[in-house]
Backbone as XML, in Angstrom:
<?xml version="1.0"?>
<chain id="A" units="angstrom">
  <residue number="1" name="MET">
    <atom name="N" x="30.089" y="-91.276" z="18.943"/>
    <atom name="CA" x="31.043" y="-91.288" z="17.892"/>
    <atom name="C" x="30.990" y="-92.530" z="16.979"/>
  </residue>
  <residue number="2" name="GLN">
    <atom name="N" x="30.791" y="-92.355" z="15.785"/>
    <atom name="CA" x="30.643" y="-93.380" z="14.833"/>
    <atom name="C" x="31.937" y="-93.933" z="14.173"/>
  </residue>
  <residue number="3" name="SER">
    <atom name="N" x="32.055" y="-95.140" z="14.097"/>
    <atom name="CA" x="33.380" y="-95.715" z="13.446"/>
    <atom name="C" x="33.230" y="-95.664" z="11.948"/>
  </residue>
  <residue number="4" name="ASN">
    <atom name="N" x="34.238" y="-95.476" z="11.311"/>
    <atom name="CA" x="34.350" y="-95.671" z="9.843"/>
    <atom name="C" x="34.815" y="-96.979" z="9.577"/>
  </residue>
  <residue number="5" name="THR">
    <atom name="N" x="34.354" y="-97.638" z="8.538"/>
    <atom name="CA" x="34.770" y="-99.039" z="8.308"/>
    <atom name="C" x="36.175" y="-99.087" z="7.757"/>
  </residue>
  <residue number="6" name="GLN">
    <atom name="N" x="36.783" y="-97.970" z="7.101"/>
    <atom name="CA" x="38.050" y="-98.088" z="6.805"/>
    <atom name="C" x="38.909" y="-97.306" z="7.720"/>
  </residue>
  <residue number="7" name="ALA">
    <atom name="N" x="40.152" y="-97.810" z="7.923"/>
    <atom name="CA" x="40.957" y="-97.093" z="8.958"/>
    <atom name="C" x="41.449" y="-95.772" z="8.448"/>
  </residue>
  <residue number="8" name="ARG">
    <atom name="N" x="41.633" y="-94.641" z="9.289"/>
    <atom name="CA" x="42.124" y="-93.382" z="8.876"/>
    <atom name="C" x="42.743" y="-92.811" z="10.175"/>
  </residue>
  <residue number="9" name="ALA">
    <atom name="N" x="43.483" y="-91.755" z="9.944"/>
    <atom name="CA" x="44.078" y="-91.053" z="11.130"/>
    <atom name="C" x="42.973" y="-90.569" z="11.943"/>
  </residue>
  <residue number="10" name="MET">
    <atom name="N" x="43.290" y="-90.597" z="13.268"/>
    <atom name="CA" x="42.235" y="-90.043" z="14.218"/>
    <atom name="C" x="42.845" y="-88.759" z="14.718"/>
  </residue>
  <residue number="11" name="THR">
    <atom name="N" x="41.985" y="-87.646" z="14.518"/>
    <atom name="CA" x="42.559" y="-86.362" z="15.038"/>
    <atom name="C" x="42.476" y="-86.305" z="16.547"/>
  </residue>
  <residue number="12" name="ARG">
    <atom name="N" x="43.189" y="-85.314" z="17.089"/>
    <atom name="CA" x="43.231" y="-85.169" z="18.507"/>
    <atom name="C" x="41.938" y="-84.897" z="19.052"/>
  </residue>
  <residue number="13" name="THR">
    <atom name="N" x="41.120" y="-84.048" z="18.321"/>
    <atom name="CA" x="39.748" y="-83.676" z="18.716"/>
    <atom name="C" x="38.883" y="-84.882" z="18.854"/>
  </residue>
  <residue number="14" name="GLU">
    <atom name="N" x="38.815" y="-85.810" z="17.730"/>
    <atom name="CA" x="38.217" y="-86.911" z="17.742"/>
    <atom name="C" x="38.600" y="-87.854" z="18.799"/>
  </residue>
  <residue number="15" name="ALA">
    <atom name="N" x="39.873" y="-88.023" z="19.101"/>
    <atom name="CA" x="40.276" y="-88.787" z="20.226"/>
    <atom name="C" x="39.913" y="-88.270" z="21.542"/>
  </residue>
  <residue number="16" name="GLU">
    <atom name="N" x="39.864" y="-87.081" z="21.719"/>
    <atom name="CA" x="39.396" y="-86.454" z="23.019"/>
    <atom name="C" x="37.834" y="-86.700" z="23.158"/>
  </residue>
  <residue number="17" name="GLN">
    <atom name="N" x="37.145" y="-86.537" z="22.050"/>
    <atom name="CA" x="35.652" y="-86.817" z="22.232"/>
    <atom name="C" x="35.552" y="-88.306" z="22.661"/>
  </residue>
  <residue number="18" name="LEU">
    <atom name="N" x="36.175" y="-89.299" z="22.020"/>
    <atom name="CA" x="36.026" y="-90.594" z="22.326"/>
    <atom name="C" x="36.324" y="-90.836" z="23.840"/>
  </residue>
  <residue number="19" name="ALA">
    <atom name="N" x="37.426" y="-90.232" z="24.195"/>
    <atom name="CA" x="37.860" y="-90.429" z="25.658"/>
    <atom name="C" x="36.933" y="-89.829" z="26.660"/>
  </residue>
  <residue number="20" name="LEU">
    <atom name="N" x="36.395" y="-88.621" z="26.204"/>
    <atom name="CA" x="35.363" y="-88.045" z="27.194"/>
    <atom name="C" x="34.065" y="-88.964" z="27.343"/>
  </residue>
  <residue number="21" name="THR">
    <atom name="N" x="33.741" y="-89.433" z="26.142"/>
    <atom name="CA" x="32.664" y="-90.535" z="26.178"/>
    <atom name="C" x="33.018" y="-91.771" z="27.079"/>
  </residue>
  <residue number="22" name="ALA">
    <atom name="N" x="34.132" y="-92.162" z="26.948"/>
    <atom name="CA" x="34.675" y="-93.237" z="27.715"/>
    <atom name="C" x="34.628" y="-93.007" z="29.249"/>
  </residue>
  <residue number="23" name="LEU">
    <atom name="N" x="35.139" y="-91.703" z="29.511"/>
    <atom name="CA" x="35.045" y="-91.223" z="30.950"/>
    <atom name="C" x="33.550" y="-91.257" z="31.433"/>
  </residue>
  <residue number="24" name="GLY">
    <atom name="N" x="32.645" y="-90.870" z="30.638"/>
    <atom name="CA" x="31.200" y="-90.923" z="31.089"/>
    <atom name="C" x="30.801" y="-92.413" z="31.255"/>
  </residue>
  <residue number="25" name="HIS">
    <atom name="N" x="31.219" y="-93.214" z="30.413"/>
    <atom name="CA" x="30.916" y="-94.616" z="30.508"/>
    <atom name="C" x="31.486" y="-95.289" z="31.947"/>
  </residue>
  <residue number="26" name="ILE">
    <atom name="N" x="32.639" y="-94.832" z="32.088"/>
    <atom name="CA" x="33.384" y="-95.385" z="33.317"/>
    <atom name="C" x="32.588" y="-94.710" z="34.592"/>
  </residue>
  <residue number="27" name="ALA">
    <atom name="N" x="32.408" y="-93.475" z="34.602"/>
    <atom name="CA" x="31.743" y="-92.765" z="35.787"/>
    <atom name="C" x="30.396" y="-93.243" z="36.077"/>
  </residue>
  <residue number="28" name="ALA">
    <atom name="N" x="29.703" y="-93.693" z="34.994"/>
    <atom name="CA" x="28.337" y="-94.234" z="35.127"/>
    <atom name="C" x="28.223" y="-95.660" z="35.866"/>
  </residue>
  <residue number="29" name="ASP">
    <atom name="N" x="29.276" y="-96.290" z="36.018"/>
    <atom name="CA" x="29.364" y="-97.626" z="36.728"/>
    <atom name="C" x="30.253" y="-97.528" z="37.819"/>
  </residue>
  <residue number="30" name="PRO">
    <atom name="N" x="29.633" y="-97.605" z="39.089"/>
    <atom name="CA" x="30.457" y="-97.514" z="40.233"/>
    <atom name="C" x="31.681" y="-98.441" z="40.367"/>
  </residue>
  <residue number="31" name="ASP">
    <atom name="N" x="31.538" y="-99.687" z="39.890"/>
    <atom name="CA" x="32.704" y="-100.586" z="39.968"/>
    <atom name="C" x="33.639" y="-100.195" z="39.090"/>
  </residue>
  <residue number="32" name="LEU">
    <atom name="N" x="33.364" y="-99.810" z="37.771"/>
    <atom name="CA" x="34.435" y="-99.289" z="36.873"/>
    <atom name="C" x="35.032" y="-98.023" z="37.468"/>
  </residue>
  <residue number="33" name="LEU">
    <atom name="N" x="34.250" y="-97.210" z="37.851"/>
    <atom name="CA" x="34.790" y="-95.880" z="38.417"/>
    <atom name="C" x="35.919" y="-96.237" z="39.624"/>
  </residue>
  <residue number="34" name="GLY">
    <atom name="N" x="35.501" y="-97.152" z="40.499"/>
    <atom name="CA" x="36.318" y="-97.412" z="41.521"/>
    <atom name="C" x="37.565" y="-98.085" z="41.090"/>
  </residue>
  <residue number="35" name="ARG">
    <atom name="N" x="37.601" y="-98.974" z="40.058"/>
    <atom name="CA" x="38.765" y="-99.559" z="39.508"/>
    <atom name="C" x="39.680" y="-98.385" z="38.860"/>
  </residue>
  <residue number="36" name="PHE">
    <atom name="N" x="39.010" y="-97.508" z="38.017"/>
    <atom name="CA" x="39.622" y="-96.482" z="37.416"/>
    <atom name="C" x="40.536" y="-95.667" z="38.386"/>
  </residue>
  <residue number="37" name="LEU">
    <atom name="N" x="39.749" y="-95.231" z="39.459"/>
    <atom name="CA" x="40.464" y="-94.445" z="40.526"/>
    <atom name="C" x="41.617" y="-95.146" z="41.215"/>
  </residue>
  <residue number="38" name="ALA">
    <atom name="N" x="41.345" y="-96.402" z="41.528"/>
    <atom name="CA" x="42.456" y="-97.226" z="42.157"/>
    <atom name="C" x="43.623" y="-97.401" z="41.101"/>
  </residue>
  <residue number="39" name="ASP">
    <atom name="N" x="43.347" y="-97.581" z="39.955"/>
    <atom name="CA" x="44.401" y="-97.824" z="38.888"/>
    <atom name="C" x="45.205" y="-96.608" z="38.644"/>
  </residue>
  <residue number="40" name="THR">
    <atom name="N" x="44.578" y="-95.457" z="38.687"/>
    <atom name="CA" x="45.191" y="-94.189" z="38.365"/>
    <atom name="C" x="45.773" y="-93.454" z="39.619"/>
  </residue>
  <residue number="41" name="GLY">
    <atom name="N" x="45.413" y="-93.845" z="40.803"/>
    <atom name="CA" x="45.801" y="-93.097" z="42.050"/>
    <atom name="C" x="45.103" y="-91.844" z="42.190"/>
  </residue>
  <residue number="42" name="ILE">
    <atom name="N" x="43.918" y="-91.581" z="41.488"/>
    <atom name="CA" x="43.292" y="-90.387" z="41.528"/>
    <atom name="C" x="42.158" y="-90.672" z="42.713"/>
  </residue>
  <residue number="43" name="GLY">
    <atom name="N" x="42.066" y="-89.631" z="43.502"/>
    <atom name="CA" x="40.806" y="-89.741" z="44.468"/>
    <atom name="C" x="39.621" y="-89.114" z="43.919"/>
  </residue>
  <residue number="44" name="PRO">
    <atom name="N" x="38.522" y="-89.545" z="44.429"/>
    <atom name="CA" x="37.191" y="-88.911" z="43.971"/>
    <atom name="C" x="37.215" y="-87.428" z="44.142"/>
  </residue>
  <residue number="45" name="GLU">
    <atom name="N" x="37.898" y="-87.010" z="45.171"/>
    <atom name="CA" x="37.802" y="-85.531" z="45.353"/>
    <atom name="C" x="38.604" y="-84.770" z="44.437"/>
  </residue>
  <residue number="46" name="THR">
    <atom name="N" x="39.562" y="-85.485" z="43.829"/>
    <atom name="CA" x="40.504" y="-84.702" z="42.887"/>
    <atom name="C" x="40.203" y="-85.139" z="41.364"/>
  </residue>
  <residue number="47" name="LEU">
    <atom name="N" x="39.167" y="-85.897" z="41.170"/>
    <atom name="CA" x="39.028" y="-86.320" z="39.818"/>
    <atom name="C" x="38.706" y="-85.154" z="38.867"/>
  </residue>
  <residue number="48" name="ARG">
    <atom name="N" x="37.878" y="-84.222" z="39.077"/>
    <atom name="CA" x="37.607" y="-83.115" z="38.353"/>
    <atom name="C" x="38.976" y="-82.265" z="38.090"/>
  </residue>
  <residue number="49" name="GLN">
    <atom name="N" x="39.829" y="-82.018" z="39.054"/>
    <atom name="CA" x="41.068" y="-81.416" z="38.847"/>
    <atom name="C" x="41.970" y="-82.136" z="37.923"/>
  </residue>
  <residue number="50" name="ALA">
    <atom name="N" x="42.049" y="-83.479" z="38.077"/>
    <atom name="CA" x="42.849" y="-84.339" z="37.379"/>
    <atom name="C" x="42.448" y="-84.381" z="35.908"/>
  </residue>
  <residue number="51" name="ALA">
    <atom name="N" x="41.140" y="-84.232" z="35.621"/>
    <atom name="CA" x="40.649" y="-84.259" z="34.304"/>
    <atom name="C" x="41.118" y="-83.258" z="33.445"/>
  </residue>
  <residue number="52" name="SER">
    <atom name="N" x="41.696" y="-82.144" z="34.093"/>
    <atom name="CA" x="42.209" y="-81.056" z="33.208"/>
    <atom name="C" x="43.815" y="-81.284" z="32.955"/>
  </residue>
  <residue number="53" name="GLU">
    <atom name="N" x="44.394" y="-82.217" z="33.587"/>
    <atom name="CA" x="45.733" y="-82.371" z="33.464"/>
    <atom name="C" x="46.129" y="-83.191" z="32.154"/>
  </residue>
  <residue number="54" name="PRO">
    <atom name="N" x="47.317" y="-82.692" z="31.603"/>
    <atom name="CA" x="47.750" y="-83.425" z="30.460"/>
    <atom name="C" x="47.820" y="-84.815" z="30.695"/>
  </residue>
  <residue number="55" name="GLY">
    <atom name="N" x="47.551" y="-85.694" z="29.736"/>
    <atom name="CA" x="47.704" y="-87.164" z="29.830"/>
    <atom name="C" x="46.519" y="-87.749" z="30.529"/>
  </residue>
  <residue number="56" name="PHE">
    <atom name="N" x="45.575" y="-87.014" z="31.115"/>
    <atom name="CA" x="44.434" y="-87.706" z="31.722"/>
    <atom name="C" x="43.580" y="-88.490" z="30.736"/>
  </residue>
  <residue number="57" name="LEU">
    <atom name="N" x="43.253" y="-87.958" z="29.617"/>
    <atom name="CA" x="42.408" y="-88.670" z="28.640"/>
    <atom name="C" x="43.158" y="-89.863" z="28.089"/>
  </residue>
  <residue number="58" name="ALA">
    <atom name="N" x="44.406" y="-89.807" z="28.043"/>
    <atom name="CA" x="45.139" y="-90.982" z="27.535"/>
    <atom name="C" x="45.028" y="-92.136" z="28.602"/>
  </residue>
  <residue number="59" name="ALA">
    <atom name="N" x="45.003" y="-91.640" z="29.929"/>
    <atom name="CA" x="44.926" y="-92.641" z="31.057"/>
    <atom name="C" x="43.446" y="-93.370" z="30.893"/>
  </residue>
  <residue number="60" name="VAL">
    <atom name="N" x="42.371" y="-92.478" z="30.535"/>
    <atom name="CA" x="41.147" y="-93.080" z="30.379"/>
    <atom name="C" x="41.086" y="-94.149" z="29.244"/>
  </residue>
  <residue number="61" name="THR">
    <atom name="N" x="41.634" y="-93.870" z="28.083"/>
    <atom name="CA" x="41.642" y="-94.819" z="27.054"/>
    <atom name="C" x="42.574" y="-96.076" z="27.316"/>
  </residue>
  <residue number="62" name="GLY">
    <atom name="N" x="43.700" y="-95.733" z="28.025"/>
    <atom name="CA" x="44.452" y="-96.828" z="28.597"/>
    <atom name="C" x="43.868" y="-97.774" z="29.535"/>
  </residue>
  <residue number="63" name="HIS">
    <atom name="N" x="42.929" y="-97.185" z="30.320"/>
    <atom name="CA" x="42.221" y="-97.982" z="31.224"/>
    <atom name="C" x="41.188" y="-98.889" z="30.539"/>
  </residue>
  <residue number="64" name="LEU">
    <atom name="N" x="40.617" y="-98.409" z="29.491"/>
    <atom name="CA" x="39.757" y="-99.236" z="28.695"/>
    <atom name="C" x="40.540" y="-100.398" z="28.006"/>
  </residue>
  <residue number="65" name="MET">
    <atom name="N" x="41.642" y="-100.152" z="27.554"/>
    <atom name="CA" x="42.470" y="-101.068" z="26.771"/>
    <atom name="C" x="43.140" y="-102.185" z="27.674"/>
  </residue>
  <residue number="66" name="ALA">
    <atom name="N" x="43.213" y="-101.884" z="29.046"/>
    <atom name="CA" x="43.616" y="-102.780" z="30.014"/>
    <atom name="C" x="42.823" y="-103.945" z="30.335"/>
  </residue>
  <residue number="67" name="ASN">
    <atom name="N" x="41.486" y="-103.751" z="29.927"/>
    <atom name="CA" x="40.552" y="-104.856" z="30.253"/>
    <atom name="C" x="39.722" y="-105.148" z="29.060"/>
  </residue>
  <residue number="68" name="ASP">
    <atom name="N" x="39.980" y="-106.303" z="28.299"/>
    <atom name="CA" x="39.282" y="-106.506" z="27.010"/>
    <atom name="C" x="37.753" y="-106.510" z="27.123"/>
  </residue>
  <residue number="69" name="ALA">
    <atom name="N" x="37.264" y="-107.005" z="28.371"/>
    <atom name="CA" x="35.705" y="-106.975" z="28.534"/>
    <atom name="C" x="35.196" y="-105.667" z="28.624"/>
  </residue>
  <residue number="70" name="VAL">
    <atom name="N" x="35.890" y="-104.817" z="29.252"/>
    <atom name="CA" x="35.449" y="-103.411" z="29.574"/>
    <atom name="C" x="35.495" y="-102.662" z="28.068"/>
  </residue>
  <residue number="71" name="MET">
    <atom name="N" x="36.658" y="-102.878" z="27.392"/>
    <atom name="CA" x="36.818" y="-102.264" z="26.130"/>
    <atom name="C" x="35.745" y="-102.696" z="25.115"/>
  </residue>
  <residue number="72" name="LEU">
    <atom name="N" x="35.584" y="-103.977" z="25.075"/>
    <atom name="CA" x="34.545" y="-104.476" z="24.214"/>
    <atom name="C" x="33.114" y="-104.007" z="24.496"/>
  </residue>
  <residue number="73" name="ALA">
    <atom name="N" x="32.743" y="-103.923" z="25.834"/>
    <atom name="CA" x="31.452" y="-103.379" z="26.212"/>
    <atom name="C" x="31.236" y="-102.013" z="25.833"/>
  </residue>
  <residue number="74" name="PHE">
    <atom name="N" x="32.314" y="-101.101" z="26.066"/>
    <atom name="CA" x="32.286" y="-99.663" z="25.736"/>
    <atom name="C" x="32.073" y="-99.671" z="24.207"/>
  </residue>
  <residue number="75" name="ALA">
    <atom name="N" x="32.923" y="-100.384" z="23.379"/>
    <atom name="CA" x="32.845" y="-100.213" z="22.059"/>
    <atom name="C" x="31.440" y="-100.623" z="21.498"/>
  </residue>
  <residue number="76" name="ALA">
    <atom name="N" x="30.851" y="-101.713" z="22.042"/>
    <atom name="CA" x="29.517" y="-102.007" z="21.521"/>
    <atom name="C" x="28.549" y="-101.093" z="21.953"/>
  </residue>
  <residue number="77" name="ASN">
    <atom name="N" x="28.562" y="-100.437" z="23.102"/>
    <atom name="CA" x="27.592" y="-99.568" z="23.653"/>
    <atom name="C" x="27.688" y="-98.252" z="22.902"/>
  </residue>
  <residue number="78" name="HIS">
    <atom name="N" x="28.843" y="-97.925" z="22.309"/>
    <atom name="CA" x="28.962" y="-96.569" z="21.843"/>
    <atom name="C" x="29.348" y="-96.464" z="20.339"/>
  </residue>
  <residue number="79" name="GLY">
    <atom name="N" x="29.155" y="-97.623" z="19.646"/>
    <atom name="CA" x="29.346" y="-97.593" z="18.243"/>
    <atom name="C" x="30.767" y="-97.379" z="17.671"/>
  </residue>
  <residue number="80" name="VAL">
    <atom name="N" x="31.732" y="-97.800" z="18.502"/>
    <atom name="CA" x="33.066" y="-97.711" z="18.012"/>
    <atom name="C" x="33.701" y="-99.039" z="17.918"/>
  </residue>
  <residue number="81" name="THR">
    <atom name="N" x="34.849" y="-99.092" z="17.430"/>
    <atom name="CA" x="35.659" y="-100.356" z="17.397"/>
    <atom name="C" x="36.703" y="-100.358" z="18.410"/>
  </residue>
  <residue number="82" name="PRO">
    <atom name="N" x="37.227" y="-101.478" z="18.877"/>
    <atom name="CA" x="38.396" y="-101.504" z="19.734"/>
    <atom name="C" x="39.639" y="-100.778" z="19.043"/>
  </residue>
  <residue number="83" name="GLU">
    <atom name="N" x="39.683" y="-100.814" z="17.688"/>
    <atom name="CA" x="40.757" y="-100.293" z="17.075"/>
    <atom name="C" x="40.645" y="-98.742" z="17.144"/>
  </residue>
  <residue number="84" name="ASP">
    <atom name="N" x="39.338" y="-98.093" z="17.177"/>
    <atom name="CA" x="39.285" y="-96.741" z="17.410"/>
    <atom name="C" x="39.756" y="-96.324" z="18.751"/>
  </residue>
  <residue number="85" name="ILE">
    <atom name="N" x="39.531" y="-97.159" z="19.723"/>
    <atom name="CA" x="40.055" y="-96.874" z="21.126"/>
    <atom name="C" x="41.590" y="-96.840" z="21.103"/>
  </residue>
  <residue number="86" name="VAL">
    <atom name="N" x="42.269" y="-97.837" z="20.393"/>
    <atom name="CA" x="43.595" y="-97.849" z="20.288"/>
    <atom name="C" x="44.203" y="-96.583" z="19.663"/>
  </residue>
  <residue number="87" name="ARG">
    <atom name="N" x="43.518" y="-96.268" z="18.461"/>
    <atom name="CA" x="43.997" y="-95.113" z="17.794"/>
    <atom name="C" x="43.853" y="-93.826" z="18.591"/>
  </residue>
  <residue number="88" name="ALA">
    <atom name="N" x="42.672" y="-93.741" z="19.243"/>
    <atom name="CA" x="42.524" y="-92.591" z="20.213"/>
    <atom name="C" x="43.640" y="-92.550" z="21.295"/>
  </residue>
  <residue number="89" name="HIS">
    <atom name="N" x="43.919" y="-93.682" z="21.867"/>
    <atom name="CA" x="44.934" y="-93.759" z="22.899"/>
    <atom name="C" x="46.239" y="-93.257" z="22.289"/>
  </residue>
  <residue number="90" name="ALA">
    <atom name="N" x="46.611" y="-93.755" z="21.136"/>
    <atom name="CA" x="47.789" y="-93.398" z="20.473"/>
    <atom name="C" x="47.931" y="-91.847" z="20.259"/>
  </residue>
  <residue number="91" name="ALA">
    <atom name="N" x="46.723" y="-91.306" z="19.720"/>
    <atom name="CA" x="46.780" y="-89.924" z="19.372"/>
    <atom name="C" x="46.898" y="-89.068" z="20.616"/>
  </residue>
  <residue number="92" name="LEU">
    <atom name="N" x="46.179" y="-89.518" z="21.757"/>
    <atom name="CA" x="46.324" y="-88.699" z="23.029"/>
    <atom name="C" x="47.647" y="-88.857" z="23.696"/>
  </residue>
  <residue number="93" name="SER">
    <atom name="N" x="48.212" y="-90.078" z="23.509"/>
    <atom name="CA" x="49.578" y="-90.224" z="24.115"/>
    <atom name="C" x="50.702" y="-89.456" z="23.495"/>
  </residue>
  <residue number="94" name="SER">
    <atom name="N" x="50.532" y="-89.388" z="22.007"/>
    <atom name="CA" x="51.664" y="-88.772" z="21.220"/>
    <atom name="C" x="51.325" y="-87.368" z="20.776"/>
  </residue>
  <residue number="95" name="GLY">
    <atom name="N" x="50.142" y="-86.996" z="20.889"/>
    <atom name="CA" x="49.691" y="-85.697" z="20.290"/>
    <atom name="C" x="49.654" y="-85.689" z="18.879"/>
  </residue>
  <residue number="96" name="GLU">
    <atom name="N" x="49.896" y="-86.681" z="18.112"/>
    <atom name="CA" x="49.831" y="-86.726" z="16.658"/>
    <atom name="C" x="48.786" y="-87.624" z="16.232"/>
  </residue>
  <residue number="97" name="PRO">
    <atom name="N" x="48.171" y="-87.455" z="15.066"/>
    <atom name="CA" x="47.124" y="-88.364" z="14.413"/>
    <atom name="C" x="47.896" y="-89.701" z="14.239"/>
  </residue>
  <residue number="98" name="VAL">
    <atom name="N" x="47.055" y="-90.748" z="14.346"/>
    <atom name="CA" x="47.729" y="-92.050" z="14.110"/>
    <atom name="C" x="46.820" y="-92.836" z="13.150"/>
  </residue>
  <residue number="99" name="ASP">
    <atom name="N" x="47.615" y="-93.618" z="12.255"/>
    <atom name="CA" x="46.947" y="-94.530" z="11.256"/>
    <atom name="C" x="47.108" y="-95.851" z="11.806"/>
  </residue>
  <residue number="100" name="ASP">
    <atom name="N" x="46.075" y="-96.771" z="11.356"/>
    <atom name="CA" x="46.324" y="-98.177" z="11.696"/>
    <atom name="C" x="47.460" y="-98.772" z="10.927"/>
  </residue>
</chain>
């Protein structure tokens, strides 16, 4: 997902795409995945089922936001800004597009 230089509302679809990319980023690193599972209380055996639950993708973006180093690394590796992550989290949490 590419970031625009000017802030604009993020659609739910865009927010979901960013969160799914973030989930892949987390899942690719055993340490990050372990912290994510511990923080959310989800077990490895129920991760797939939990992923279909409302609020799961907001938990993914919230997890990124809880650790600046992780959020900055994700943003740099995936061509987004920390503000994109915040807007995605807000859109996923509220169900409404969010402006900066």
